[in-house]
C-alpha positions as CSV (number, residue, x, y, z in Angstrom):
1,M,0.0,0.0,0.0
2,R,1.5,3.3,-1.1
3,H,-0.2,5.6,1.5
4,P,-0.5,3.7,4.8
5,M,-0.3,6.9,6.9
6,Y,-3.2,8.4,5.1
7,L,-5.2,5.2,5.6
8,A,-4.5,5.5,9.3
9,Y,-6.0,9.0,9.2
10,V,-9.2,7.7,7.6
11,L,-9.5,4.9,10.2
12,A,-8.9,7.3,13.0
13,D,-11.6,9.6,11.6
14,I,-14.1,6.8,11.5
15,G,-13.3,5.9,15.1
16,Y,-13.7,9.5,16.2
17,N,-17.0,9.8,14.4
18,L,-18.3,6.7,16.1
19,Q,-17.5,8.3,19.4
20,E,-18.6,11.9,18.7
21,W,-21.2,11.4,16.0
22,N,-22.9,14.6,14.9
23,F,-23.4,16.5,11.6
24,G,-20.5,18.9,12.2
25,T,-17.9,16.2,12.8
26,A,-19.2,14.2,9.8
27,L,-19.0,17.3,7.6
28,M,-15.4,18.1,8.8
29,V,-14.3,14.5,8.2
30,I,-15.7,14.5,4.6
31,V,-13.9,17.8,3.9
32,G,-10.8,16.3,5.4
33,W,-11.1,13.2,3.2
34,L,-11.5,15.2,0.1
35,S,-8.4,17.3,0.9
36,L,-6.6,14.0,1.6
37,L,-7.5,12.7,-1.8
38,Y,-6.3,15.9,-3.4
39,R,-3.0,15.6,-1.5
40,I,-2.5,12.0,-2.5
41,H,-3.1,12.9,-6.2
42,A,-0.8,15.9,-6.0
43,E,1.9,13.9,-4.2
44,E,1.9,11.2,-6.8
45,R,2.0,13.7,-9.6
46,I,5.1,15.3,-8.1
47,L,6.7,11.9,-7.3
48,S,6.1,10.7,-10.8
49,H,8.9,13.0,-12.0
50,D,11.4,10.9,-10.0
51,A,13.3,8.3,-12.0
52,G,12.6,5.5,-9.4
53,W,8.9,6.2,-9.0
54,S,7.8,3.9,-11.8
55,D,9.8,1.0,-10.2
56,Y,8.2,1.8,-6.8
57,V,4.7,1.9,-8.3
58,A,5.3,-1.5,-10.0
59,L,6.5,-2.9,-6.6
60,V,3.7,-1.4,-4.5
61,R,0.7,-1.6,-6.8
62,Y,-2.1,-0.4,-4.5
63,A,-2.7,3.1,-3.4
64,S,-4.9,3.7,-0.3
65,F,-7.4,5.7,-2.4
66,R,-7.8,5.1,-6.0
67,L,-10.6,7.3,-7.5
68,W,-8.9,8.6,-10.6
């Protein structure tokens, strides 16, 4: 998995929402997840310019979030 730290963020958000469930926290989590998806996409776009990135992607085939 290429983004295990980001997956940990998502799991922590789910756990927090189960404890403190209300509309405000759910909305903040959704906004946070959308920004996380943007960050992952931007990060991979920048890393793709590195010569070793294609080898790493071939070795670690799964991204935490694959929506594009």
